[in-house]
C-alpha positions as a LaTeX table, in Angstrom:
\begin{tabular}{lrrr}
\hline
Residue & $x$ (\AA) & $y$ (\AA) & $z$ (\AA) \\
\hline
Met1 & 112.35 & 114.51 & 111.22 \\
Thr2 & 108.95 & 114.60 & 109.51 \\
Ala3 & 108.37 & 111.65 & 107.18 \\
Trp4 & 107.09 & 112.37 & 103.67 \\
Ser5 & 105.55 & 110.13 & 101.05 \\
Leu6 & 107.63 & 109.39 & 97.95 \\
Arg7 & 104.52 & 108.21 & 96.14 \\
Arg8 & 102.63 & 111.43 & 96.91 \\
Arg9 & 105.62 & 113.52 & 95.88 \\
Leu10 & 106.08 & 111.69 & 92.57 \\
Ala11 & 102.36 & 111.77 & 91.84 \\
Gly12 & 102.19 & 115.45 & 92.84 \\
Trp13 & 104.99 & 116.50 & 90.51 \\
Leu14 & 103.57 & 114.48 & 87.62 \\
Ile15 & 100.06 & 115.84 & 88.16 \\
Leu16 & 101.44 & 119.39 & 88.43 \\
Ala17 & 103.22 & 118.88 & 85.11 \\
Leu18 & 99.96 & 117.65 & 83.60 \\
Val19 & 98.10 & 120.69 & 84.94 \\
Leu20 & 100.71 & 123.06 & 83.48 \\
Ile21 & 100.55 & 121.29 & 80.14 \\
Gly22 & 96.76 & 121.44 & 80.31 \\
Ala23 & 96.89 & 125.17 & 81.04 \\
Leu24 & 99.14 & 125.75 & 78.02 \\
Ala25 & 96.81 & 123.60 & 75.95 \\
Leu26 & 93.84 & 125.71 & 77.08 \\
Val27 & 95.64 & 128.89 & 76.04 \\
Asp28 & 96.26 & 127.40 & 72.60 \\
Thr29 & 92.71 & 126.03 & 72.49 \\
Arg30 & 91.30 & 129.48 & 73.29 \\
Ala31 & 93.22 & 131.00 & 70.40 \\
Glu32 & 92.11 & 128.18 & 68.13 \\
Ala33 & 88.49 & 128.56 & 69.30 \\
Ile34 & 88.55 & 132.27 & 68.46 \\
Arg35 & 90.05 & 131.50 & 65.04 \\
Thr36 & 87.43 & 128.82 & 64.40 \\
Ala37 & 84.53 & 131.01 & 65.49 \\
Thr38 & 85.90 & 133.91 & 63.47 \\
Gly39 & 86.27 & 131.69 & 60.40 \\
Val40 & 82.67 & 130.48 & 60.71 \\
Ser41 & 81.45 & 134.06 & 61.14 \\
Asp42 & 83.52 & 135.26 & 58.17 \\
Arg43 & 82.11 & 132.58 & 55.87 \\
Ile44 & 78.56 & 133.53 & 56.80 \\
Leu45 & 79.29 & 137.23 & 56.34 \\
Ala46 & 80.89 & 136.54 & 52.94 \\
Gly47 & 77.86 & 134.47 & 51.89 \\
Ser48 & 75.49 & 137.25 & 52.97 \\
Ala49 & 77.52 & 139.87 & 51.07 \\
Met50 & 77.54 & 137.67 & 47.95 \\
Ala51 & 73.76 & 137.21 & 48.19 \\
Ile52 & 73.27 & 141.00 & 48.37 \\
Ala53 & 75.77 & 141.55 & 45.53 \\
Asp54 & 73.86 & 139.05 & 43.37 \\
Gly55 & 70.73 & 141.17 & 43.88 \\
Val56 & 72.34 & 144.25 & 42.30 \\
Thr57 & 71.57 & 144.57 & 38.58 \\
Ile58 & 71.89 & 147.25 & 35.85 \\
Ser59 & 68.59 & 148.69 & 34.73 \\
Ala60 & 67.65 & 149.57 & 31.13 \\
Asp61 & 68.48 & 153.22 & 31.63 \\
Gly62 & 71.97 & 152.37 & 32.91 \\
Gly63 & 71.12 & 152.77 & 36.59 \\
Leu64 & 71.42 & 150.19 & 39.34 \\
Asp65 & 68.51 & 148.16 & 40.67 \\
Ile66 & 69.01 & 146.70 & 44.13 \\
Leu67 & 66.93 & 143.79 & 45.39 \\
Ile68 & 67.95 & 142.71 & 48.90 \\
Pro69 & 67.10 & 138.99 & 49.16 \\
Phe70 & 65.65 & 137.78 & 52.44 \\
Ser71 & 68.13 & 134.91 & 52.49 \\
Ala72 & 71.02 & 137.40 & 52.81 \\
Phe73 & 69.92 & 138.25 & 56.36 \\
Glu74 & 68.34 & 134.91 & 57.24 \\
Met75 & 71.74 & 133.23 & 57.17 \\
Leu76 & 72.96 & 135.80 & 59.75 \\
Ser77 & 70.16 & 135.11 & 62.21 \\
Ser78 & 71.25 & 133.38 & 65.43 \\
Thr79 & 70.04 & 132.65 & 68.95 \\
Ala80 & 72.55 & 135.23 & 70.23 \\
Gln81 & 70.30 & 138.10 & 68.93 \\
Asp82 & 73.11 & 139.67 & 66.94 \\
Arg83 & 72.57 & 143.00 & 65.22 \\
Val84 & 73.16 & 143.19 & 61.44 \\
Phe85 & 74.14 & 146.24 & 59.39 \\
Tyr86 & 74.79 & 146.63 & 55.68 \\
Arg87 & 75.47 & 149.18 & 52.98 \\
Val88 & 75.75 & 149.09 & 49.20 \\
Asp89 & 77.90 & 151.58 & 47.28 \\
Gly90 & 77.96 & 152.24 & 43.54 \\
Pro91 & 80.24 & 154.25 & 41.30 \\
Thr92 & 78.80 & 157.52 & 42.61 \\
Gly93 & 78.84 & 156.50 & 46.29 \\
Phe94 & 76.25 & 155.32 & 48.81 \\
Leu95 & 73.18 & 153.59 & 47.41 \\
Thr96 & 71.31 & 151.90 & 50.29 \\
Gly97 & 71.69 & 150.61 & 53.88 \\
Tyr98 & 73.48 & 152.43 & 56.70 \\
Pro99 & 75.38 & 155.34 & 55.18 \\
Asp100 & 77.72 & 155.81 & 58.15 \\
Leu101 & 78.74 & 152.14 & 58.34 \\
Pro102 & 82.50 & 151.98 & 57.78 \\
Arg103 & 83.73 & 150.00 & 54.80 \\
Val104 & 86.64 & 147.60 & 54.81 \\
Pro105 & 89.09 & 148.26 & 51.99 \\
Ala106 & 88.72 & 145.39 & 49.51 \\
Leu107 & 91.28 & 144.40 & 46.96 \\
Gly108 & 90.33 & 142.07 & 44.16 \\
Val109 & 87.35 & 139.75 & 44.13 \\
Ala110 & 88.02 & 138.16 & 47.54 \\
Pro111 & 86.04 & 139.60 & 50.48 \\
Ala112 & 87.94 & 141.65 & 53.07 \\
Phe113 & 87.22 & 141.26 & 56.79 \\
Ser114 & 87.83 & 143.48 & 59.77 \\
Asp115 & 86.77 & 144.08 & 63.38 \\
Leu116 & 85.31 & 147.51 & 64.04 \\
Thr117 & 83.05 & 149.40 & 66.41 \\
Tyr118 & 79.85 & 150.97 & 65.15 \\
Arg119 & 77.34 & 152.74 & 67.36 \\
Asp120 & 79.20 & 151.47 & 70.43 \\
Thr121 & 78.77 & 147.91 & 69.23 \\
Pro122 & 81.72 & 145.62 & 68.37 \\
Leu123 & 81.20 & 144.29 & 64.85 \\
Arg124 & 82.76 & 141.89 & 62.42 \\
Ala125 & 82.48 & 143.30 & 58.90 \\
Ala126 & 82.97 & 141.86 & 55.42 \\
Thr127 & 83.31 & 143.97 & 52.26 \\
Leu128 & 82.84 & 142.44 & 48.82 \\
Gln129 & 83.57 & 144.25 & 45.56 \\
Arg130 & 81.82 & 143.30 & 42.28 \\
Val131 & 82.09 & 144.75 & 38.79 \\
Leu132 & 78.93 & 144.69 & 36.62 \\
Ser133 & 79.18 & 144.95 & 32.86 \\
Ser134 & 76.87 & 147.23 & 30.79 \\
Asp135 & 76.78 & 149.01 & 27.46 \\
Gln136 & 78.33 & 152.03 & 29.11 \\
Gly137 & 81.19 & 149.92 & 30.50 \\
Ala138 & 82.13 & 148.37 & 33.85 \\
Val139 & 80.12 & 149.42 & 36.92 \\
Pro140 & 81.82 & 148.76 & 40.31 \\
Val141 & 79.60 & 147.80 & 43.24 \\
Thr142 & 80.76 & 147.44 & 46.84 \\
Val143 & 78.70 & 145.54 & 49.44 \\
Thr144 & 79.51 & 145.72 & 53.15 \\
Val145 & 77.81 & 143.49 & 55.73 \\
Ala146 & 78.56 & 143.73 & 59.47 \\
Glu147 & 77.31 & 141.67 & 62.38 \\
Ser148 & 77.76 & 142.01 & 66.16 \\
Thr149 & 80.04 & 139.44 & 67.76 \\
Leu150 & 77.68 & 137.83 & 70.28 \\
Ala151 & 77.30 & 134.59 & 68.33 \\
Arg152 & 81.00 & 134.46 & 67.52 \\
Asp153 & 81.96 & 134.95 & 71.17 \\
Ala154 & 79.39 & 132.37 & 72.30 \\
Leu155 & 80.76 & 129.83 & 69.83 \\
Ser156 & 84.38 & 130.40 & 70.95 \\
Arg157 & 83.35 & 130.05 & 74.61 \\
Ala158 & 81.48 & 126.84 & 73.87 \\
Ile159 & 84.49 & 125.39 & 72.06 \\
Leu160 & 86.77 & 126.44 & 74.93 \\
Ala161 & 84.41 & 125.03 & 77.58 \\
Arg162 & 84.16 & 121.66 & 75.83 \\
Ser163 & 87.93 & 121.55 & 75.43 \\
Ala164 & 88.40 & 122.46 & 79.12 \\
Leu165 & 86.05 & 119.66 & 80.18 \\
Arg166 & 87.91 & 117.16 & 78.00 \\
Leu167 & 91.26 & 118.34 & 79.39 \\
Ala168 & 89.95 & 118.14 & 82.98 \\
Ala169 & 88.72 & 114.59 & 82.39 \\
Leu170 & 92.06 & 113.73 & 80.79 \\
Ile171 & 94.03 & 115.19 & 83.71 \\
Leu172 & 91.89 & 113.37 & 86.28 \\
Ser173 & 92.25 & 110.11 & 84.38 \\
Ala174 & 96.00 & 110.68 & 84.04 \\
Ala175 & 96.22 & 111.48 & 87.76 \\
Ala176 & 94.52 & 108.18 & 88.59 \\
Val177 & 96.86 & 106.34 & 86.22 \\
Val178 & 99.88 & 108.13 & 87.73 \\
Trp179 & 98.79 & 107.19 & 91.26 \\
Ile180 & 98.32 & 103.54 & 90.28 \\
Val181 & 101.58 & 103.43 & 88.33 \\
Thr182 & 103.62 & 105.03 & 91.14 \\
Thr183 & 102.03 & 102.63 & 93.63 \\
Leu184 & 102.98 & 99.64 & 91.49 \\
Ala185 & 106.44 & 101.07 & 90.78 \\
Leu186 & 107.17 & 101.53 & 94.49 \\
Arg187 & 106.01 & 98.06 & 95.52 \\
Pro188 & 109.55 & 96.62 & 95.34 \\
Leu189 & 110.57 & 99.07 & 98.09 \\
Gly190 & 107.72 & 97.80 & 100.23 \\
Arg191 & 108.71 & 94.19 & 99.59 \\
Ile192 & 112.32 & 94.91 & 100.52 \\
Gly193 & 111.22 & 96.73 & 103.67 \\
Gln194 & 108.96 & 93.82 & 104.62 \\
Ala195 & 111.75 & 91.33 & 103.99 \\
Ile196 & 114.03 & 93.32 & 106.30 \\
Ala197 & 111.31 & 93.70 & 108.95 \\
Leu198 & 110.68 & 89.92 & 109.03 \\
Arg199 & 114.33 & 89.12 & 109.63 \\
Arg200 & 115.66 & 88.01 & 112.96 \\
Pro201 & 117.66 & 90.69 & 114.79 \\
Asp202 & 120.85 & 88.67 & 114.29 \\
Asp203 & 120.28 & 88.12 & 110.55 \\
Leu204 & 122.61 & 90.54 & 108.76 \\
Ser205 & 122.93 & 88.57 & 105.53 \\
Pro206 & 122.74 & 90.51 & 102.23 \\
Ile207 & 119.36 & 91.42 & 100.77 \\
Thr208 & 118.74 & 89.25 & 97.72 \\
Ala209 & 115.11 & 90.12 & 96.92 \\
Asp210 & 114.07 & 90.79 & 93.33 \\
Met211 & 114.40 & 94.53 & 92.74 \\
Pro212 & 114.53 & 97.07 & 89.89 \\
Gln213 & 117.85 & 98.45 & 88.73 \\
Glu214 & 117.02 & 101.95 & 90.02 \\
Ile215 & 117.25 & 100.87 & 93.67 \\
Gly216 & 120.10 & 98.41 & 93.18 \\
Gly217 & 122.62 & 101.02 & 94.35 \\
Leu218 & 120.61 & 101.71 & 97.51 \\
Val219 & 120.28 & 98.02 & 98.33 \\
Gly220 & 123.98 & 97.53 & 97.63 \\
Ser221 & 124.81 & 100.30 & 100.10 \\
Val222 & 122.52 & 98.71 & 102.71 \\
Asn223 & 124.16 & 95.32 & 102.15 \\
Gly224 & 127.59 & 96.89 & 102.56 \\
Phe225 & 126.49 & 98.59 & 105.76 \\
Met226 & 125.07 & 95.32 & 107.15 \\
Ala227 & 128.28 & 93.51 & 106.27 \\
Arg228 & 130.29 & 96.11 & 108.20 \\
Leu229 & 127.81 & 95.95 & 111.06 \\
Asp230 & 128.00 & 92.15 & 111.14 \\
Ala231 & 131.78 & 92.32 & 111.31 \\
Ala232 & 131.62 & 94.87 & 114.13 \\
Ile233 & 129.07 & 92.81 & 116.08 \\
Ser234 & 131.10 & 89.64 & 115.59 \\
Ala235 & 134.17 & 91.42 & 116.89 \\
Leu236 & 132.15 & 92.75 & 119.84 \\
Arg237 & 130.80 & 89.29 & 120.64 \\
Gly238 & 134.28 & 87.87 & 120.50 \\
Phe239 & 135.51 & 90.59 & 122.77 \\
Ala240 & 132.63 & 90.05 & 125.22 \\
Ala241 & 133.23 & 86.30 & 125.33 \\
His242 & 136.96 & 86.78 & 125.77 \\
Ala243 & 136.43 & 89.48 & 128.42 \\
Asn244 & 133.92 & 87.26 & 130.25 \\
His245 & 136.45 & 84.45 & 130.40 \\
Gln246 & 139.32 & 86.73 & 131.34 \\
Ile247 & 137.30 & 88.41 & 134.13 \\
Arg248 & 135.53 & 85.37 & 135.53 \\
Thr249 & 138.73 & 83.35 & 135.82 \\
Pro250 & 140.55 & 85.84 & 138.12 \\
Leu251 & 137.38 & 86.31 & 140.16 \\
Ala252 & 136.97 & 82.58 & 140.62 \\
Thr253 & 140.67 & 82.23 & 141.48 \\
Ala254 & 140.43 & 85.04 & 144.05 \\
Arg255 & 137.39 & 83.49 & 145.69 \\
Thr256 & 139.13 & 80.12 & 145.80 \\
Glu257 & 142.13 & 81.70 & 147.51 \\
Ile258 & 139.84 & 83.36 & 150.04 \\
Ala259 & 138.14 & 80.02 & 150.75 \\
Leu260 & 141.53 & 78.36 & 151.29 \\
Ala261 & 142.62 & 81.20 & 153.57 \\
Arg262 & 139.50 & 80.68 & 155.71 \\
Arg263 & 140.33 & 77.02 & 156.16 \\
Glu264 & 143.73 & 77.87 & 157.60 \\
Gly265 & 142.27 & 79.87 & 160.46 \\
Pro266 & 139.94 & 82.65 & 161.50 \\
Ala267 & 139.46 & 85.08 & 158.57 \\
Pro268 & 139.87 & 88.79 & 159.24 \\
Pro269 & 136.87 & 91.06 & 158.45 \\
Ala270 & 138.73 & 92.51 & 155.47 \\
Leu271 & 138.77 & 89.06 & 153.89 \\
Asp272 & 134.99 & 88.79 & 154.28 \\
Arg273 & 134.54 & 92.20 & 152.71 \\
Ala274 & 136.80 & 91.20 & 149.84 \\
Asp275 & 134.76 & 88.02 & 149.30 \\
Ala276 & 131.52 & 90.07 & 149.30 \\
Ala277 & 133.04 & 92.49 & 146.77 \\
Leu278 & 134.02 & 89.59 & 144.53 \\
Ile279 & 130.50 & 88.12 & 144.76 \\
Arg280 & 129.06 & 91.49 & 143.80 \\
Ala281 & 131.49 & 91.79 & 140.88 \\
Glu282 & 130.44 & 88.35 & 139.61 \\
Arg283 & 126.79 & 89.33 & 139.86 \\
Val284 & 127.33 & 92.64 & 138.07 \\
Leu285 & 129.19 & 90.81 & 135.30 \\
Ala286 & 126.38 & 88.26 & 134.97 \\
Gln287 & 123.78 & 91.05 & 134.86 \\
Leu288 & 125.68 & 92.95 & 132.20 \\
Leu289 & 125.92 & 89.84 & 130.04 \\
Leu290 & 122.21 & 89.15 & 130.51 \\
Leu291 & 121.35 & 92.75 & 129.60 \\
Ser292 & 123.42 & 92.53 & 126.42 \\
Arg293 & 121.68 & 89.26 & 125.43 \\
Val294 & 118.23 & 90.78 & 126.02 \\
Gln295 & 119.03 & 93.86 & 123.95 \\
Ala296 & 120.56 & 91.77 & 121.17 \\
Ala297 & 117.52 & 89.49 & 121.05 \\
Gly298 & 115.30 & 92.31 & 119.76 \\
Gln299 & 111.87 & 93.26 & 121.05 \\
Lys300 & 109.86 & 90.27 & 119.81 \\
Pro301 & 111.37 & 87.00 & 121.06 \\
Pro302 & 109.46 & 83.76 & 120.42 \\
Ala303 & 106.58 & 83.60 & 122.90 \\
Glu304 & 104.52 & 80.71 & 124.25 \\
Pro305 & 101.98 & 80.17 & 127.04 \\
Val306 & 103.72 & 80.30 & 130.44 \\
Asp307 & 102.23 & 79.61 & 133.88 \\
Leu308 & 103.06 & 82.90 & 135.59 \\
Ala309 & 101.74 & 81.82 & 138.97 \\
Arg310 & 103.76 & 78.60 & 139.08 \\
Met311 & 106.93 & 80.38 & 137.93 \\
Ala312 & 106.53 & 83.02 & 140.64 \\
Gln313 & 106.02 & 80.31 & 143.29 \\
Glu314 & 109.13 & 78.40 & 142.18 \\
Ile315 & 111.29 & 81.53 & 142.19 \\
Ala316 & 109.98 & 82.51 & 145.62 \\
Ala317 & 110.82 & 79.03 & 146.94 \\
Asp318 & 114.35 & 79.27 & 145.49 \\
Leu319 & 114.99 & 82.64 & 147.13 \\
Ile320 & 113.53 & 81.91 & 150.56 \\
Pro321 & 116.92 & 80.76 & 151.95 \\
Leu322 & 118.60 & 83.97 & 150.78 \\
Ala323 & 115.80 & 86.10 & 152.28 \\
Ala324 & 115.87 & 84.14 & 155.56 \\
Ala325 & 119.64 & 84.66 & 155.83 \\
Arg326 & 118.94 & 88.40 & 155.71 \\
Gly327 & 116.14 & 88.19 & 158.28 \\
Gln328 & 113.40 & 88.84 & 155.72 \\
Asp329 & 109.99 & 87.30 & 155.20 \\
Leu330 & 109.52 & 86.21 & 151.57 \\
Gly331 & 106.18 & 84.81 & 150.39 \\
Tyr332 & 103.77 & 84.32 & 147.50 \\
Asp333 & 100.19 & 85.56 & 147.18 \\
Gly334 & 98.05 & 84.62 & 144.20 \\
Pro335 & 96.27 & 81.83 & 142.35 \\
Ala336 & 97.72 & 78.39 & 141.79 \\
Glu337 & 97.69 & 78.88 & 138.00 \\
Leu338 & 97.62 & 81.89 & 135.68 \\
Ser339 & 98.81 & 81.71 & 132.10 \\
Val340 & 100.44 & 84.51 & 130.09 \\
Thr341 & 102.13 & 84.56 & 126.68 \\
Ala342 & 105.85 & 85.24 & 127.05 \\
Glu343 & 109.34 & 83.89 & 126.50 \\
Pro344 & 109.95 & 81.61 & 129.53 \\
Val345 & 113.65 & 82.30 & 130.11 \\
Leu346 & 113.31 & 86.07 & 129.91 \\
Leu347 & 110.20 & 86.05 & 132.08 \\
Gly348 & 111.97 & 83.98 & 134.73 \\
Glu349 & 114.94 & 86.36 & 134.71 \\
Ala350 & 112.61 & 89.36 & 135.08 \\
Ile351 & 110.81 & 87.87 & 138.11 \\
Arg352 & 114.06 & 86.73 & 139.68 \\
Asn353 & 115.64 & 90.16 & 139.21 \\
Leu354 & 112.66 & 91.92 & 140.81 \\
Ala355 & 112.65 & 89.54 & 143.78 \\
Asp356 & 116.44 & 89.63 & 144.15 \\
Asn357 & 116.40 & 93.43 & 143.97 \\
Ala358 & 113.82 & 93.55 & 146.77 \\
Ile359 & 115.86 & 91.15 & 148.92 \\
Arg360 & 119.07 & 93.10 & 148.46 \\
His361 & 117.67 & 96.58 & 149.00 \\
Ser362 & 114.67 & 96.29 & 151.36 \\
Gly363 & 116.80 & 95.75 & 154.46 \\
Thr364 & 116.74 & 93.39 & 157.44 \\
Gly365 & 113.33 & 92.57 & 158.91 \\
Ser366 & 111.35 & 93.59 & 155.81 \\
Ser367 & 108.53 & 91.62 & 154.23 \\
Ile368 & 108.61 & 90.74 & 150.54 \\
Thr369 & 105.61 & 89.40 & 148.62 \\
Leu370 & 105.37 & 88.10 & 145.07 \\
Arg371 & 101.74 & 88.86 & 144.18 \\
Val372 & 100.03 & 87.54 & 141.02 \\
Arg373 & 96.63 & 88.76 & 139.85 \\
Gly374 & 94.55 & 88.18 & 136.73 \\
Gly375 & 91.33 & 89.59 & 135.31 \\
Thr376 & 89.71 & 91.45 & 132.43 \\
Gly377 & 92.41 & 94.10 & 132.56 \\
Gly378 & 95.18 & 91.55 & 132.00 \\
Ala379 & 97.68 & 89.69 & 134.17 \\
Arg380 & 99.87 & 91.41 & 136.76 \\
Leu381 & 102.87 & 90.34 & 138.79 \\
Thr382 & 103.86 & 92.64 & 141.64 \\
Val383 & 106.90 & 92.34 & 143.88 \\
Glu384 & 106.20 & 94.34 & 147.07 \\
Asp385 & 108.55 & 95.05 & 149.92 \\
Thr386 & 108.40 & 97.11 & 153.10 \\
Gly387 & 111.91 & 98.49 & 152.76 \\
Pro388 & 113.02 & 102.09 & 152.25 \\
Gly389 & 111.84 & 102.22 & 148.62 \\
Leu390 & 113.48 & 104.20 & 145.86 \\
Pro391 & 115.13 & 107.38 & 147.04 \\
Ala392 & 114.91 & 108.85 & 143.53 \\
Ala393 & 112.02 & 109.24 & 141.07 \\
Pro394 & 110.68 & 105.85 & 139.95 \\
Ala395 & 110.99 & 106.89 & 136.30 \\
Ala396 & 114.67 & 105.96 & 136.39 \\
Pro397 & 114.76 & 102.36 & 137.64 \\
Ala398 & 118.53 & 102.00 & 137.44 \\
Asp399 & 119.25 & 105.10 & 139.52 \\
Ala400 & 119.84 & 105.55 & 143.21 \\
Gly401 & 122.19 & 102.63 & 143.60 \\
His402 & 119.66 & 99.93 & 142.76 \\
Gly403 & 122.06 & 98.36 & 140.26 \\
Leu404 & 121.21 & 96.74 & 136.99 \\
Gly405 & 118.29 & 94.60 & 138.18 \\
Leu406 & 115.47 & 97.03 & 137.43 \\
Leu407 & 117.09 & 98.18 & 134.18 \\
Ile408 & 117.24 & 94.58 & 132.98 \\
Val409 & 113.60 & 94.07 & 133.96 \\
Arg410 & 112.66 & 97.19 & 132.01 \\
Gln411 & 114.41 & 95.82 & 128.88 \\
Ile412 & 112.80 & 92.40 & 129.31 \\
Ala413 & 109.36 & 94.01 & 129.74 \\
Leu414 & 109.81 & 95.83 & 126.44 \\
Ala415 & 110.83 & 92.57 & 124.78 \\
Leu416 & 107.83 & 90.70 & 126.23 \\
Gly417 & 105.27 & 93.38 & 125.40 \\
Ala418 & 104.61 & 94.10 & 129.09 \\
Asp419 & 104.72 & 97.31 & 131.14 \\
Leu420 & 106.89 & 97.89 & 134.20 \\
Thr421 & 105.61 & 100.38 & 136.76 \\
Leu422 & 107.20 & 101.36 & 140.07 \\
Ala423 & 105.15 & 102.75 & 142.94 \\
Pro424 & 105.30 & 102.97 & 146.74 \\
Gly425 & 104.61 & 99.72 & 148.55 \\
Pro426 & 101.78 & 98.90 & 150.97 \\
Gly427 & 100.95 & 101.80 & 153.26 \\
Gly428 & 103.32 & 104.07 & 151.36 \\
Arg429 & 106.35 & 102.10 & 152.50 \\
Gly430 & 108.86 & 100.25 & 150.39 \\
Leu431 & 108.51 & 99.60 & 146.68 \\
Ala432 & 105.95 & 97.83 & 144.50 \\
Ala433 & 107.35 & 96.84 & 141.08 \\
Thr434 & 104.57 & 95.59 & 138.77 \\
Leu435 & 104.75 & 93.78 & 135.45 \\
Thr436 & 101.46 & 94.07 & 133.53 \\
Trp437 & 100.37 & 92.10 & 130.46 \\
Pro438 & 97.42 & 93.43 & 128.42 \\
Ala439 & 94.31 & 91.30 & 128.19 \\
Pro440 & 94.20 & 89.02 & 125.10 \\
Glu441 & 92.32 & 90.53 & 122.14 \\
Gly442 & 88.92 & 89.11 & 121.35 \\
\hline
\end{tabular}
């Protein structure tokens, strides 16, 4: 199953929510920018129309004099090079300006605004209506001023761009805050995981680390599971101890009876075979118990400097009588001293199992050598024999009738941080089982 990061997932969802909110905010900001730019444009257009309307007066003969002030168009000038159009209408109709410029219907004294297209140019137009008083009565005057929308569009884009930059900076800042906050919020999980990782393999006591309420249910479930596991392991240990006693006692009694039967007279061959079978059963039982202890001890037992060469020599000396009884030549080849970091008891069991396996399976007349070598590549211990070797692939050390010895060595090698390799012996004969320790760092 592919592992995924809770922190990345939480941060991703929160950042996605921020991006969606930012997108909605940009949509609203765009509408607001258009309204703001339109409002600014409308105020300028209204001011220009008022300036033109103020320049319309009634002459002495009752006609209309129109003076277009320069300020009316100066206020419309912009860097966007907008085009400006105007027209002035009196009671009888068009007076001056662009006669075909559409007028916006105006009601009352307030200017009226509208978007229109004139000469293929989008415009924003403002129409202002004024009533002049004279001796002949009221004279209505209508002023229309229109401007292209380049400046208005540029202003709305500028407002939107600035808002987008601020939102982007806000989202990036919020993303950084979210990442930091999720990292800090998930630290209790890391502390609990570290506390569990530092425990001994046989420590199944409840987790009591300081934790937030949100993971209290998870930790409670883990504690309940460990309590059930501890009860199951305790029951299994009790069963193993009871079974060990119940099995060893009949085996020892049977062997005692066989020994007594031999004293009474010549023992038949069947009795010798029965005794050998009992010895093998005792050894298998001892190996099974050792294997269970190794597996229960975890993969990192306490290690200390151990003289590998001296241990190999002592084990070889202990097993020489057994090898000689089988007509085998057992010896040691290597330096007088060579230190490795390992757990002494497990290392001794591994070497003894390799040597014992070679004695039991290499056959009469074979040569067995415990060879120790050291160097820049690390330390190596090889048990070579000139027997028949493994009839099956060396990748399965417990196959082909070689018992539990090599399987136990494989488990011990894992626990000691070493590698176990099996290869043909010298000259392609027999078996060479090698334990290799990596060279110390630095």
